[in-house]
C-alpha positions in Angstrom: 58.8 94.6 92.6 58.3 97.2 95.4 58.6 94.5 97.9 62.3 94.2 97.0 63.1 97.9 97.6 64.0 97.6 101.3 66.6 94.9 100.4 68.0 96.6 97.3 69.0 99.5 99.5 71.3 97.2 101.4 73.2 96.7 98.1 74.8 100.1 98.4 77.1 99.0 101.2 78.5 96.2 99.0 78.4 98.0 95.7 82.1 97.5 94.9 82.1 93.7 95.4 78.8 93.3 93.6 79.9 95.5 90.7 83.2 93.7 90.5 81.4 90.4 90.3 79.3 91.6 87.3 82.4 92.8 85.5 84.2 89.5 86.1 81.1 87.7 84.9 81.2 89.8 81.8 84.9 89.1 81.2 84.2 85.4 81.7 81.4 85.4 79.1 83.5 87.3 76.6 86.4 85.0 77.1 84.1 81.9 76.6 82.5 83.3 73.5 85.9 84.4 72.2 87.4 81.0 72.8 84.7 79.2 70.8 84.5 81.8 68.1 88.3 82.1 67.6 88.7 78.3 67.8 86.1 77.9 65.0 87.7 80.4 62.8 91.2 79.1 63.5 90.3 75.5 62.7 88.6 76.5 59.5 91.3 78.9 58.4 94.0 76.3 59.2 92.2 73.7 57.2 91.8 76.0 54.2 95.4 77.1 54.5 96.6 73.5 54.6 94.9 72.8 51.2 96.4 75.9 49.5 99.7 77.6 49.1 98.8 79.8 52.1 100.1 77.0 54.4 103.5 78.5 54.1 102.5 82.0 55.2 99.6 81.3 57.5 100.3 82.4 61.1 99.5 79.5 63.4 101.1 81.0 66.5 99.0 84.1 67.0 95.5 82.5 66.9 96.8 79.6 68.9 98.1 82.0 71.6 94.7 83.7 71.5 92.9 80.4 72.0 95.1 79.5 75.0 94.7 83.1 76.4 91.0 83.0 76.1 90.9 79.5 77.8 93.0 80.7 80.7 91.0 84.0 81.0 87.7 82.0 81.1 89.0 79.8 83.9 90.5 82.6 85.9 87.4 84.8 85.3 85.0 82.0 86.3 86.9 81.4 89.6 87.3 85.1 90.3 83.6 85.8 89.6 82.5 83.0 91.9 84.8 84.1 94.7 83.9 87.8 94.5 80.2 87.6 93.9 79.6 84.9 96.5 81.7 86.7 99.1 79.7 89.9 98.5 76.4 87.9 98.6 77.3 86.2 101.8 78.2 89.5 103.4 74.9 90.9 102.1 72.9 88.0 103.6 74.7 88.6 106.9 73.7 92.3 106.9 70.2 91.3 105.8 69.8 88.8 108.7 71.0 91.5 111.2 68.7 94.0 109.6 65.8 91.6 109.9 66.6 90.6 113.5 66.9 94.3 114.5 63.4 94.9 113.2 62.1 91.7 114.7 63.4 92.2 118.3 61.3 95.3 119.1 58.2 93.5 117.9 58.4 90.8 120.7 56.0 90.6 122.4 53.5 92.1 120.0 49.9 91.4 119.0 50.9 92.2 115.4 53.4 89.4 115.3 51.1 86.4 115.2 53.7 84.1 113.6 54.6 80.6 114.7 58.2 80.0 115.9 58.9 77.5 113.1 57.5 79.9 110.5 59.6 82.7 111.9 62.7 80.4 111.7 61.8 79.7 108.0 61.6 83.4 107.3 64.9 84.1 109.1 66.7 81.3 107.1 65.0 80.2 103.9 63.3 83.5 103.0 66.4 85.5 103.7 68.5 83.0 101.6 66.0 83.6 98.7 67.1 87.2 98.6 70.5 86.1 97.0 68.5 85.1 93.9 68.0 88.9 93.2 71.7 89.4 92.6 73.0 85.9 91.6 70.1 84.9 89.4 68.6 88.2 88.2 70.8 91.3 88.4 74.2 89.8 87.6 73.1 87.5 84.7 71.0 90.2 83.0 73.5 93.0 83.3 76.5 90.9 82.3 74.4 89.3 79.5 73.2 92.6 78.1 76.7 94.1 78.1 78.1 90.9 76.5 75.5 91.1 73.7 76.4 94.7 73.0 80.1 93.8 72.9 79.6 90.8 70.7 77.3 92.8 68.4 80.0 95.6 68.1 82.7 93.1 67.2 80.6 91.3 64.6 79.4 94.6 63.1 83.0 95.4 62.4 83.1 92.3 60.1 79.6 92.5 58.7 76.9 95.0 59.7 73.9 92.9 58.6 75.1 89.7 60.4 76.2 91.6 63.5 72.9 93.5 63.9 70.8 90.4 63.1 72.5 88.3 65.8 72.5 91.1 68.3 68.9 92.0 67.6 67.8 88.3 68.0 69.7 88.0 71.3 68.1 91.2 72.6 64.6 90.0 71.7 65.2 86.7 73.4 66.6 88.5 76.5 63.5 90.6 76.7 60.9 88.0 76.0 62.3 85.0 77.8 62.1 86.4 81.4 58.5 87.5 80.9 57.3 84.1 79.6 59.0 82.1 82.3 58.2 84.5 85.1 54.5 84.0 84.3 55.0 80.2 84.1 56.8 80.0 87.5 55.2 82.9 89.5 52.2 81.0 91.0 54.2 77.8 91.6 57.0 79.8 93.2 54.6 81.4 95.6 53.0 78.1 96.5 56.5 76.5 96.9 57.5 79.2 99.4 54.4 78.8 101.6 54.5 75.0 101.4 58.2 75.0 102.5 57.2 77.0 105.5 54.2 74.8 106.2 56.4 71.7 106.0 58.8 73.2 108.6 55.9 74.1 110.9 54.3 70.6 110.7 57.5 68.8 111.1 58.5 70.8 114.1 55.1 70.2 115.7 55.5 66.5 115.1 59.0 66.3 116.5 58.5 68.5 119.6 55.2 66.8 120.6 56.2 63.2 119.6 55.9 61.8 123.1 52.5 63.4 123.9 51.2 62.6 120.5 52.2 58.9 120.9 50.6 58.7 124.4 47.3 60.1 123.1 47.3 58.2 119.8 47.6 61.2 117.6 51.1 60.6 116.3 50.0 59.0 113.0 47.7 61.9 112.2 50.5 64.4 112.7 53.0 62.3 110.8 50.5 62.1 107.9 50.2 65.9 107.9 54.0 66.1 107.5 53.9 63.6 104.6 51.1 65.6 102.9 53.0 68.8 103.3 56.1 67.2 101.9 54.2 65.9 98.9 52.9 69.3 98.1 56.5 70.7 98.3 57.8 67.9 96.0 55.0 68.7 93.5 56.1 72.3 93.4 59.7 71.3 93.0 58.7 68.9 90.1 56.9 71.8 88.4 60.0 73.9 88.8 62.2 71.2 87.2 59.8 70.9 84.3 59.8 74.7 83.7 63.6 74.7 83.9 63.8 71.9 81.4 61.4 73.6 79.1 63.4 76.9 79.3 66.7 75.1 78.5 65.2 73.1 75.7 63.5 76.1 74.0 66.6 78.1 74.4 68.7 75.5 72.6 66.0 75.3 69.9 66.1 79.0 69.5 69.9 78.9 69.3 69.8 76.2 66.7 67.5 78.2 64.5 69.6 81.3 65.0 72.7 79.3 63.9 70.8 78.2 60.7 69.8 81.8 60.0 73.4 83.2 60.4 74.7 80.4 58.2 72.1 81.2 55.5 72.9 84.9 55.6 76.7 84.3 55.6 76.7 81.7 52.9 77.6 84.1 50.2 80.5 85.6 52.2 81.1 87.9 55.1 81.4 91.7 54.6 81.0 91.4 50.8 83.9 89.1 50.4 83.9 85.6 48.9 83.1 82.7 51.2 86.0 82.2 53.6 86.7 81.1 57.2 84.9 84.1 58.5 81.7 82.2 57.9 82.9 79.8 60.6 83.6 82.8 62.9 80.0 84.0 62.5 78.5 80.5 62.9 80.5 79.8 66.1 79.7 83.3 67.5 76.0 82.4 67.1 76.6 79.0 68.6 78.5 80.5 71.6 75.8 83.1 72.2 73.7 80.5 74.0 76.0 80.9 77.0 74.8 84.5 77.4 71.2 83.5 77.8 71.5 80.1 79.6 71.5 81.7 83.1 68.5 83.9 82.2 66.4 81.0 80.8 65.5 79.8 84.3 66.3 82.8 86.4 62.9 84.5 86.3 61.0 81.4 87.3 62.6 81.9 90.7 61.4 85.5 90.8 58.0 84.4 92.1 59.7 82.7 95.1 61.9 85.7 95.7 58.9 88.1 95.7 56.9 85.9 98.0 59.8 85.6 100.4 60.2 89.4 100.3 56.5 89.8 101.1 56.9 87.4 104.1 59.9 89.3 105.4 58.1 92.6 104.9 55.3 91.4 107.2 57.9 91.6 109.9 60.3 94.5 109.0 57.5 96.9 108.0 55.5 96.3 111.2 55.6 99.1 113.8 56.4 97.9 117.4 53.9 98.5 120.1 56.7 100.0 122.3 59.3 102.5 121.0 62.2 103.8 123.0 63.7 107.3 122.6 67.2 107.4 121.2 68.5 109.8 123.9 68.1 108.7 127.5 66.7 110.9 130.3 68.5 112.3 133.2 67.6 110.6 136.5 68.6 110.4 140.1 71.0 107.7 141.3 68.4 106.6 143.8 66.7 103.8 141.9 63.2 103.9 143.3 60.1 102.5 141.6 56.9 104.6 141.7 53.7 103.2 140.1 50.7 105.5 140.0 47.2 104.4 139.0 48.6 101.9 136.6 46.1 99.9 134.4 46.8 97.7 131.5 44.7 95.7 129.1 46.3 93.3 126.6 45.5 93.8 122.9 42.3 92.2 121.7 41.1 91.8 125.2 38.4 93.7 127.0 39.5 92.8 130.6 42.3 94.6 132.4 45.2 92.5 133.5 46.1 95.0 136.2 43.9 97.8 137.5 44.7 101.0 139.3 47.9 99.8 140.8 49.7 102.2 143.2 53.1 101.1 144.5 55.9 103.1 146.0 59.2 101.2 146.4 62.0 103.4 147.7 65.6 102.8 146.5 67.3 99.9 148.3 64.0 98.5 149.6 62.5 95.1 148.9 58.9 94.4 147.9 57.3 91.0 147.6 54.3 90.7 145.2 52.0 87.8 146.0 49.1 86.4 144.1 47.7 83.3 142.5 48.3 82.4 138.8 46.6 85.0 136.6 46.5 87.7 139.3 48.7 90.0 137.2 52.1 89.5 138.8 54.0 88.7 135.6 52.2 91.5 133.8 53.5 93.9 136.3 57.0 92.8 135.6 56.5 93.1 131.9 55.3 96.6 132.3 58.4 97.5 134.4 60.7 96.3 131.6 58.5 98.0 129.0 57.5 94.9 127.1 54.2 96.7 127.0 53.1 100.3 127.7 50.4 101.2 130.2 46.9 101.7 129.1 46.4 104.2 131.9 48.6 105.6 134.6 52.3 106.2 135.0 55.5 104.4 136.1 58.6 106.2 137.2 62.0 104.8 137.9 64.6 106.9 139.7 62.3 109.8 139.5 62.0 109.8 135.7 59.1 108.6 133.5 59.7 105.1 132.3 58.8 106.1 128.7 61.6 108.6 128.6 64.3 106.0 129.3 66.3 104.8 126.4 66.4 101.0 126.0 70.2 100.9 126.8 69.6 102.8 130.0 66.7 100.7 131.1 68.4 97.3 130.4 71.5 98.6 132.3 69.4 99.6 135.3 67.3 96.5 135.6 68.1 92.8 135.9 65.5 90.1 135.6 65.7 86.6 137.1 62.8 84.5 135.9 61.6 81.0 136.6 62.5 80.0 133.0 66.1 80.6 132.3 67.1 80.5 128.7 70.3 78.6 128.2 71.9 79.1 124.8 73.3 76.3 122.7 76.9 77.4 123.4 79.6 77.2 126.0 79.3 78.1 129.6 81.4 81.2 128.9 79.0 82.3 126.2 76.0 81.9 128.5 77.6 84.1 131.2 79.1 86.8 129.1 75.7 87.8 127.6 75.1 89.5 131.0 78.5 91.2 131.1 80.4 91.0 127.8 83.6 92.6 129.2 83.8 90.3 132.3 87.1 88.6 132.8 87.5 84.9 133.3 88.2 85.3 137.0 84.9 87.2 137.4 83.0 84.5 135.7 84.5 81.9 137.9 83.7 83.9 141.1 80.1 84.3 140.0 79.8 80.5 139.5 81.4 79.8 142.9 78.9 82.2 144.6 75.9 80.3 143.2 77.3 76.9 143.9 78.2 75.9 140.4 81.9 75.4 140.9 81.4 71.8 139.8 80.8 73.0 136.3 84.3 74.3 136.2 85.7 70.8 136.2 86.9 69.3 133.0 86.6 71.8 130.2 85.7 74.6 132.6 84.2 77.7 131.0 84.5 76.1 127.5 82.2 73.2 128.4 79.3 73.0 125.9 75.9 73.2 127.5 73.8 71.9 124.6 70.5 73.1 123.1 68.5 74.6 126.0 71.1 73.5 128.5 70.0 69.9 128.3 73.0 68.8 130.3 71.9 70.9 133.3 69.3 70.2 135.9 66.5 72.7 136.7 68.3 74.0 139.7 71.5 74.5 137.8 69.7 76.5 135.1 68.2 78.8 137.8 71.7 79.3 139.3 73.1 80.2 135.9 70.3 82.9 135.8 71.4 84.1 139.2 75.0 84.1 138.1 74.1 86.4 135.2 72.3 88.7 137.7 75.5 88.8 139.8 77.6 89.7 136.7 75.1 92.3 135.4 75.0 93.8 138.9 72.1 96.2 138.1 70.7 98.5 140.8 67.1 97.1 140.3 66.5 93.4 140.6 63.2 91.9 139.4 62.6 88.3 140.3 59.8 86.4 138.7 59.2 83.2 140.7 62.8 82.1 140.5 62.2 79.1 142.8 59.1 77.7 141.1 59.1 74.0 140.6 62.2 73.3 142.7 62.4 71.1 145.8 62.5 72.8 149.2 66.2 72.3 149.7 67.2 73.8 146.3 64.6 76.5 146.8 66.2 77.5 150.2 69.7 77.5 148.7 68.6 79.8 145.9 66.8 82.1 148.3 70.0 82.4 150.4 72.0 83.2 147.4 69.5 85.9 146.3 69.4 87.4 149.8 73.1 87.9 149.7 72.7 89.7 146.4 69.8 91.9 147.7 72.1 94.2 149.6 71.7 97.9 148.5 69.5 97.0 145.6 65.9 97.8 144.8 64.1 94.4 144.7 60.7 93.4 143.4 60.1 89.7 144.1 57.1 88.1 142.4 55.9 84.8 143.9 52.9 82.9 145.0 54.8 81.0 147.7 55.0 82.4 151.2 58.7 81.7 151.8 60.9 84.1 153.8 58.5 87.0 153.2 59.1 88.4 156.7 62.5 89.5 155.4 60.9 91.9 152.9 60.2 95.6 153.7 56.7 95.4 152.2 54.3 92.8 150.8 51.7 93.5 148.0 48.9 91.0 147.6 47.2 90.9 144.1 43.9 89.4 143.2 42.3 89.8 139.8 44.8 92.5 138.9 44.1 94.7 141.9 45.9 95.3 145.2 43.9 93.9 148.0 46.5 94.3 150.8 49.7 96.2 151.1 52.1 96.6 154.0 54.8 94.8 156.0 54.6 91.2 157.1 53.8 92.1 160.7 51.2 94.7 159.8 49.4 92.4 157.4 49.4 89.6 160.0 48.0 92.1 162.5 45.2 93.1 160.1 43.9 89.5 160.2 43.0 89.8 156.5 43.6 87.8 153.4 47.4 87.5 153.9 46.9 86.3 157.4 44.6 83.6 156.2 47.1 82.4 153.6 49.8 82.1 156.3 47.5 80.2 158.6 46.8 77.6 155.8 50.5 76.7 155.6 
């Protein structure tokens, strides 16, 4: 149960709604029991009165009003309990998703977070949803059921102590024993069901995403069979759950039947020392109605195994410590946004080889540096180190004269803008995809940014409200890159990091994007990562990386004059 503690703490924020839901559930239970109990007594008493002289004095109006009042109270209470408890639960799940995502975001990238995307999605959706079982299926039914048993026992004891304590004691025993039995019956299956649900999502996503390649290489049927096998395992778990639920309901009805027989036997000689009268029906119907107190509890604890397993899976993420932590308070720095890298070396986790070694780079504010190198030379690693996706193994990085590790995350993200070769386009409107770079940007500013990057054609039709689709499937590769540049224009950070933004584009589109970027370079500190020798003579300095080390460093003209590796690369073009 310790696995649930981080989530139970979130309940404090919504204590009023959750508590009100429990009280409404209690009121609904009492109204339902009162309706059946009062109806049973009323019918019996009316029948007896009709056969005797008491029919002239029997008050039909007051019990009838009580029955109608209980019926209306049950309906209103049921509706109110559903509205209040579900509203509080949905708000709780919203907070839980935000809480989970805030813990998840600092872990990316991280060697500790070795979780598939589909599995992570399952945790964010299905496992978080399982947390509502804690309140809706466990806390609320048990608390309201226990309070209702105490109230029912107190009312019946007023009529007959023996009968009231017998019924109340039997209900308490069932309330204590039933959860233990059915938790043990459902715990292992619940754990397997949670993992099999995640496995099915992973296998199905692998099959769907790789369908074309799998078909080409003749492996589609094997992956489809894996999906069907995972589905069958999940169906088996769900069947077991259904059997346990049926067993719980059946045994509860059997227990209720025997309890009714017991109460009838004890009340046969009269209630409260009186001669047999309609109060016997009241006791019998009270025992019959008590099944409603325990019905939610009968199958609730079989879901506890699923909930605990989901909590463990979520804890694997939220209890992990990120490899990089930012200080809450930022550091004071100069307004000259220079970059100074001193003897920087970095080795990825679980690797013995350095990705970059002994890098020394001094990029003054407002200057432009091009970093060249083949794939695997450490270019992208350098960029990740500058944005603190990872921390250096050795050495030091300073930005604007201050140690990079002393910058707060908000400061660093405000000071640096990254344009990469892979631009992530969200499944939203064009406006949504631009305002993530500048949430306060006005509509005219968004339109100006699009015009600057040559995307004014996207403003036709629905304009900024045009839906771009999942991953921007309606856009070409060049249009996606330009949206990335438009974000950079809107963000307008003093430091601009470009990670091969023209990779994979045709020469004409590449030249257009380079012209747009050059206009944006003015008065900014620019670090341009590429392996293509395009327009490099316009940069203040060029750094050539090989195997994570700097082999040449200088201006375009000086490196050409050295007749070294850079000169050889230029001559091969």
